[in-house]
N, C-alpha and C positions, 0 to 999 in steps of 0.2 A: 675355760674363760681365760678370758685376755687380761697383760695387767699392763697399763697404759702408764707412762713417766708422767713423772709430777707437770713436766712444761705444758704436755696433751693433753690433759686435762685442766690444767690452768687455761691454754688457749681456747678450749671447747666451751670454758664456763665463759669468759669473755666474748667468742662469738653469740653464745647464746645470749647474751644479757643484753648487745646493741641489736640484734634480729626482733628482742621483744622490748626495746627502746624504738621501734623502726616506728612509721605513721604505716596505717594499714592504708594499702591501696583501694580503689573502686572495683577495679578487676576479684581480688579478693572477693570482698564482700560480695557480687555479684555472683560469684561458684557458691558461696559459700549458701547464699538463699536458693540459688534453685538444687544444690544438695538439697538445704530442710525442705521447698516444696516437693520435691521426690520422697523424699522419704514420708511426707506428710502425707502424699496421693498412694503410696503402696501402702501405708497403714490404713487407710480409707478403705484401698480397693479389698485387703488383707478383712477388714472386719466386716464389708459387705458378703464376701463370700461364706464368711463364718456363720451370717443371721439367715444367709438361702439355703445353707447347710443345714440352721437348726429349724428354720421354718418347715424345709422338706422330711425332715425326722418328724417334725410335728404331726406332719399329714399323714405318714406312715403309720406311725403311732396311734391315731385316730381311725386308719383304715382297718390296721389290728384291731381294735377295742370292737370296731360295728362287727367284723368277722366274726370273734367270740362274738359276742351277743346274737346276732344270725346262727350260729352254730348252736349255742346254747338254745333258744327258740325252735329249731329244728327240732333239737335232742327231747324236748320236753311234747314235743308232740308226737314222737316216735315213742317215747315212753308213756306218754297218754294214751297212743295207742294200744300199746302192749298192757295196759293197767297198771301200770308204776308212775312213781312220781320220782323226779330228781332226788332227793332226797333217800328216797330205798338204794342209792348206786355209792353211796357218801358209805364208807366203814362196814364194806363186805366183808364178810369172810375168807378167805384165801380158798381155793379148791383143798390145794394140800393141806392146809390143816384141817379140812373139814374129813378129809379121808384119813389123814392120822387119827384122830378122832374115833371114829369108827375100828380101824386097826387098832387100836389100843384097847379098846373096849372087848375085842373077840381077841385080844392077847396074839394077834398075828402081823406080820409086817406090811407097809404099804406094799413093797415086792409081790407080795402074796394077791392083795388084792388087782393088781394090776396086771399081776401075770396071767397066764393060761391055766391054770389049775382048772378042772371040771368038776375038781370032788360039789358033794351037794352043799355041805357046808362053807365049800369059801366061794361058790355061788352065789348064795344066799346073802353071805357078809358083804360080798361083790358088788349085789344087786342094792343091799340096804345103803352102802357108799355110791352109789350112782342115782338113786332116790335121794339120797342128803343134800349131793350136790344138785340135783334139779332144783329141788324146792327150795333150799336156801341160795341158789345163786340164777335169778331167773332171767338173767342177765346175757346168761353163759346159752349158748345155743345147742340142738342136739350134735353138731359134728365137734364142736369145740370141747363139747363134754367129754365124746367119743375119742377124741384126741390125747385128753388128759388120762382116759383110763385105756390107752393104745386097744381102743375095741373100733368095730363098725357105727356111724350112726344107727343103725336099724338095730344093735345090740343096747343099746341106749335107750333107744324107745319101746324096745320091748320091757327092759330091765322097769321104766319107770311105769308103762302102765300095768304091769303085774302091782307095783307096787302100790298104785293107783292114783298116782299123784301128776300124771300127765295133765298139762295142760293144751288142748285142741288150739291148732293156729288160726286164727281171725279166719279160712279161707275153708278149713277144714269147719269152724264151729258153725259158719255162715252155710256150707251146704248140710250141715247136720241139722240144723233148725230148718231148713227146707224140705229136705226128706220128712220131719216131723210133721212141718204144713200140710207138705201134701197127704200126708199119711193121716192127720185130723180133717182133710177135705173131705177126703174120700171114705173114712168110716164115721 
């Protein structure tokens, strides 16, 4: 911080007083108006850019909503073809919880169910867990269930067929119906 002498401070005060009392010239007024108009123009341009950004964001949001509704409609069609409703997909019990419930019921660990033990008891419990997951989670495919149990999808298919809970796919169902129709027409 600089310390000024009393005289310098007094002289500065006098000079500022005289400048304030001087009349303002036309050039100063014009330059002030130019600066003011430039500021207003910059502010208007900034507001224009902001409004354009808002409208673009609104367009993106509207497009995203339309895409979401279209995806929901497609999902409804797919679920309808699979014989499910969209509210069936809400509040699904996780497959891990289903497997844990079977393990707790039989006093074994989840690792025993997912493991490679081939004893009759473990295999029967594993098949029960697979059948439970398959029946409670129709949204999961055989390969997805197979990944959960560390098995091949054909092993899962065998387990659900043995448990009697297998839901054939539409193509297999149509083939089976066609064979029955052929057999009925011949017999």
